[in-house]
VEXTORKE-110632 format. One line per 8 residues: number of its first residue (from 1); for each residue x negated, y, z of N, C-alpha, C. Coordinates in pm, whole numbers, plus 32768, in hexadecimal, padded with zeros to 4 digits. Atoms other than C-alpha are relative to their C-alpha. Example, Ala and Ser with C-alpha at 12.3 -4.5 7.8 and 13.67 -1.06 7.14 Angstrom:
2
1) 7FA7/7F89/8000/7B32/7E3E/830C/7FA6/8078/8000  8052/7F89/7FFA/7AA9/7F96/82CA/804D/806D/8049
END
This chain:
144
1) 7FDC/7FC7/7F5B/5023/35C5/5039/8023/8052/7FA8  7F92/7FCA/7FFE/513E/3680/4FF7/7FA6/80AF/8072  7FF5/7F9B/7F91/50FE/37E6/50EE/809F/8018/8015  7FB7/8015/7FB7/51CD/380E/5203/80B3/803E/7FC5  7F7D/7FAA/8018/5333/38D1/5207/7FB9/8060/806D  8044/7F8E/7F58/5280/3A16/530C/8082/7FFE/8064  7FBE/8026/7F84/5340/39C6/5474/7FC2/805F/8046  802F/7FA6/7F68/531A/3A9E/559A/7FDF/7F9D/8048
9) 8067/8017/7F96/51EF/3A32/5679/7FDF/7F4A/7FB0  8063/804B/8024/516A/393F/556F/7F6B/8065/7FC5  809D/8023/8010/4FF3/3923/556F/7FA0/806C/7F8E  8047/8016/8056/4F2C/39D0/5410/7F65/7FF7/7FFA  8076/7FAC/8030/4DD6/3A09/5380/7FF9/806A/7F8F  8009/7F88/8080/4DD6/3B6A/52F8/7F75/803E/8023  8055/7F80/7FDF/4CCD/3C81/52C3/8036/800B/803F  7FCD/7FAD/7F61/4D25/3D3E/541A/7FAB/8086/7FC7
17) 8015/7FAC/7FFA/4CDB/3EA6/53B5/7FDA/8005/809F  8032/7FB9/7F57/4C47/3F37/5506/8012/808E/7FEA  7FF7/7F66/800D/4CB2/40AF/5563/7F57/800D/7FEF  8063/7FD2/803F/4B25/40C5/555E/7FAA/8010/7F80  8011/7FF5/80E3/4AE0/4058/5409/8075/8045/7FE2  7FC8/7FDB/807D/4BFA/4108/53AC/7FE5/80B1/8027  8006/7FB6/8001/4B73/4232/5433/7F5A/803E/7FA1  809F/7FE8/8048/4A26/421A/5383/7FF0/8018/7F70
25) 7FFA/7FD9/80BB/4ACD/421E/521D/804D/7F37/800B  7FB5/808A/802B/4B21/4060/5214/8056/7FFF/7F99  7F9E/8031/8042/4BFE/4019/5122/8058/7F41/8053  7FFC/8083/7FDB/4C13/3EA9/51AE/7FCE/7FCB/807F  8039/8016/7F70/4BA0/3DF5/52EA/7F6C/7F95/7FCA  8092/8053/803E/4A2C/3D46/5312/8021/7F76/7FF9  7FF2/804C/7F95/4AC9/3C51/5359/807F/7F5A/8030  7F9C/7FF9/7F72/4BF0/3B48/5378/7FFB/7FAD/8057
33) 7FEA/8025/7F63/4C76/3ADE/549A/807B/7FE6/801E  7F55/8017/7FC9/4DB2/3A48/5561/8030/804D/8031  7FAD/7FA7/8024/4EDF/3B18/5535/8072/7FC1/8053  7F47/7FFF/7FFF/5044/3B3B/55DA/8009/8033/7FC6  7FAA/7FD2/802F/5129/3B60/5524/8078/8057/809B  7F7B/7FB8/7F9A/522C/3C62/55F6/8079/8046/7FD3  7F69/8044/8056/530E/3C96/54F3/8049/802A/7F99  8005/8048/8070/5391/3C4E/538C/806C/805F/7FCE
41) 7FCB/7FB3/8005/542A/3D52/52EA/8034/7FE2/7F50  802A/8036/8099/54F7/3CDD/5181/8028/8092/7FA2  7FA5/7F61/8069/551C/3DF3/5061/802E/7FD4/7FCC  7FAC/8032/8062/5646/3DF1/4FB8/7FE5/7FF5/7F82  7FEB/7FD5/8077/55EF/3E92/4E9D/7FA9/7FA2/7FA5  8097/8050/8050/54B5/3DB1/4E5E/8007/7F6C/7FFE  7FDF/805A/7FE9/54FF/3C83/4F0C/7F73/7FC2/806A  8096/806C/7FFC/53B6/3C6D/4F81/7FFA/800A/809C
49) 7FF8/7FD0/7F91/5374/3C85/5111/7F69/804A/801B  806F/8006/7FA1/52A5/3D48/51DE/800F/7FE3/80A4  7FFE/802F/7F76/5206/3CED/531B/7FA5/806E/807C  8065/7F9A/7FAD/5180/3DAC/5456/7F90/7F8A/8031  8099/8058/7FAD/5015/3CEF/54FC/7FE1/8031/8047  8043/7FDC/7F76/4F9C/3CF1/5606/7F65/7F96/8028  806E/805D/807F/4E14/3C67/55FE/7FD5/7FA8/80B7  801C/8039/7F9F/4D8F/3B7F/56FF/7F60/7FA2/8020
57) 805C/7FE5/8009/4C2E/3B92/577D/7FED/7FE4/807D  8021/8056/7F65/4B32/3AE9/58AD/7FE6/807F/7FE2  803C/7F43/7FD2/4ACE/3C90/58D3/8031/8006/80A0  7FCC/7FCA/7F66/4B26/3CC8/5A3C/8030/80A7/7FE3  7FC3/7F5F/8038/4C0F/3DF2/5A05/7F94/802A/8057  80CA/7FA5/7FD5/4AF4/3F2B/5A2D/80E1/8081/8056  7FBE/7FDC/7FE2/4BBA/403E/5AF5/8068/8061/7F7D  7F76/7FC7/80A5/4D12/40D8/5A16/8017/7F9C/8006
65) 8021/808F/8039/4D35/3F71/59C4/8063/7FE2/803A  7FB3/8024/7FB5/4E89/3EF4/59D9/7FE0/7F61/7FFE  801E/809B/8060/4E56/3D4B/59CE/8055/7F9D/8072  7FF1/8031/7F72/4EEC/3C55/5A6B/7FE5/7F6D/7FC6  806F/80A4/8005/4DF7/3ADA/5A9D/8070/7FA8/7FCE  7F68/8079/7FFC/4E9D/39D6/59F2/7FBE/7F8F/807D  8064/8074/7F71/4E86/38A3/5AF9/7FE8/7F8A/7F8C  805D/8063/8034/4D9D/3780/5A9E/8069/7FB8/7FAB
73) 7FBC/80A2/803A/4EB2/368A/5A71/8056/8031/7F66  7FAE/801B/805D/4F84/3741/594E/7F8D/805E/7F7D  80AA/7FBD/8055/4DEC/37B9/58D0/800B/7F97/7F9D  8006/8076/802F/4DCA/3633/58BD/8066/7FEA/7F8D  7F7B/7FC9/8042/4F23/3602/5817/7FED/8044/7F59  8021/7FC7/8092/4ED6/3705/56D8/7F73/7FBE/7FD4  809E/7FFF/8057/4D5F/3660/56B2/7F8B/8045/8000  8078/7F86/7FD9/4C99/3795/5720/7FC6/7FB5/8072
81) 8058/8040/7F9E/4B69/372C/57C2/800B/8033/80A1  8022/7FE8/7F4E/4B21/371B/594F/8012/806E/800B  8036/7F44/7FE1/4AA0/38B4/5999/8087/8034/7FE3  7F96/7F8B/7FE7/4BB8/3991/5A25/802B/8078/7F7A  7FC5/7FC4/8036/4CA5/3A24/595E/8077/8055/7FED  7FAB/7F6E/7FE8/4D6B/3B9A/5924/8058/800A/7F6C  7FB3/7FD4/8051/4E7B/3BDC/587D/801D/8075/800D  8035/7F6C/8030/4E16/3D6B/581D/8086/8039/7FE9
89) 7F68/7FB6/7FF2/4F7B/3DF1/5878/804E/80A9/7FA6  7FEF/7F7B/7FFF/4F30/3F54/5836/7FF5/8026/7F7F  802D/8000/8062/4EBD/3F42/56E9/8030/7F8F/7F98  7F9F/8024/802B/4F80/3EBD/5584/7FDE/8040/7F54  7FF4/7FA7/808A/4F67/3EC5/5419/80BF/7FC1/7FB1  7F5C/803F/808E/50AF/3EA8/5318/7FD1/7FB8/7FA7  8049/8069/805A/5059/3DD4/5233/80A9/7FEA/7FB5  7F99/8067/805D/5120/3D08/50EF/7FE9/7FB4/7FE6
97) 803D/806B/7FD8/5158/3BD8/5127/7F9F/7F97/7F68  803C/7FF8/8094/50D4/3B95/4FB0/7F5B/805D/8009  8099/7FD1/7FFE/4F9A/3C49/5047/7F83/7F93/7FCC  8087/8077/800A/4E47/3BA0/4FC7/7F82/8004/8050  8026/7FEB/7FA8/4DCD/3BDC/50ED/7FE1/7FCD/807C  7FB9/806E/7FE4/4E9E/3AC0/5181/7FE6/7FAD/7FA6  8064/80BB/802D/4DCA/3978/5187/8058/7F91/801F  7FD9/807D/7FB4/4E00/381B/51C2/7FC2/7FFE/808E
105) 803E/802C/7F98/4D7A/37A8/530C/7F76/7FCA/801F  8032/806D/806A/4CF2/3697/526F/803A/7FC4/7F67  7FD8/802C/806A/4D04/3684/50F3/8023/7F8E/7FB2  7FBA/80D7/8036/4DD1/3588/503B/8020/7FA4/8076  8000/7FF8/7FEF/4E15/352E/515A/8062/803A/80A3  7F9B/7F96/7FE2/4EB6/3628/5269/802B/8061/800E  7FE9/7F65/8025/4F30/3759/5249/8012/8053/809A  8002/7FA1/7F6E/4F9C/37BF/53DE/7FD5/7FBA/8054
113) 8005/8079/7FC2/4F44/3754/54FE/803E/7FEE/8069  7F8E/800B/8004/507B/374C/5567/8034/8081/807F  7FA4/7FA7/7FD9/5167/3811/5686/7FF5/801B/80A6  7FF8/801A/7FA4/5151/3884/57BF/8077/7FF7/8037  7FA7/8003/7FC1/5209/385E/58DC/808C/807E/800D  7FC2/7FA7/7FC6/534C/3911/58FC/7FE9/80A0/807B  804B/7FB0/7F5E/5321/39CF/5A1E/7F1F/8033/8008  8031/7FAE/8027/51B6/3A24/59D7/800B/8045/7F51
121) 7FD0/7F78/8059/523A/3AE1/5895/8082/8083/8037  7FB6/7FA2/7FD9/534A/3B8D/5943/7FAD/8070/804F  806B/7F6F/7FBE/522A/3C23/5A3D/7FB1/801F/7F93  8059/7F92/8059/5176/3CA9/590D/8070/805C/7FA7  7F5B/7F91/8039/52D5/3D31/5864/7FCD/804E/805F  7FCF/7FC5/7FBD/532C/3DBC/599E/7F57/8033/8018  8060/7F89/8009/51B9/3E6C/59D1/7FE3/8044/7FAB  803E/7FC3/803E/517F/3ED2/5887/80AE/8087/7FED
129) 7F78/7FD8/801F/5315/3F2E/586E/7F92/80AB/8059  8043/7F7B/7FCA/526C/402F/59A6/7F6A/805E/7FF2  8065/7FE0/801D/5165/407A/58F3/800B/80B3/7F9C  8010/7F7C/806C/5207/413A/57E0/8067/8056/8018  7FF0/7F6A/801C/52FC/4213/58AD/7FB5/805E/8060  8048/7FF3/7FAF/51D0/426A/599D/7F98/8048/7F67  8093/7FD2/8080/510C/42BC/5816/7FA5/7FE4/802B  8066/801F/8006/500D/41F2/5868/7FC5/7F75/7FC4
137) 8040/8012/8061/500D/4131/5768/7FC1/7FCA/7F8D  8064/7FE8/8092/4F02/4101/5674/8008/7F75/7F6E  7FE5/806D/8048/4FAD/407C/553E/7FD4/800C/7F75  803C/7FB2/80CE/4EEF/409A/53B1/80A5/7FA0/7FC5  7F9C/8035/8032/5007/4061/529B/7F97/7FCE/7F93  8082/800D/8071/4F47/3F8B/51AF/806D/7FC7/7F6F  7FCD/8013/8084/5052/3F45/50BA/7FD1/8044/7F6D  800A/7FDA/80AF/5022/3F79/4F37/8068/8072/8018
END
């Protein structure tokens, strides 16, 4: 099973580091979770690729958190469970595509959940860009 090329909108499994974990001094996320690739940039000198990911969670957004609910049909398409899921647009991790925290969804069988629809991706991207302009995006640079 070959790891796919990083593609915007692809939902992968990653040990996402939340801002509250980072504030407590953690270097790695507590668990792996589905995350949406928001951008993918090739580093020309090394040929490696850096990605920016936004986490997916079942927890409803708390005050001050910007989230986009994943439509039930999209969740089914991705193979997520039936519980309500949210993409948290106000948190992100920047990471190298070869980071060991990126793991297969089903080892030996499936690397990624799949792609979110273009309309949902466009909404996520626009929301995150707006948060960047407002300086409200909580982003962690986890590249080595």
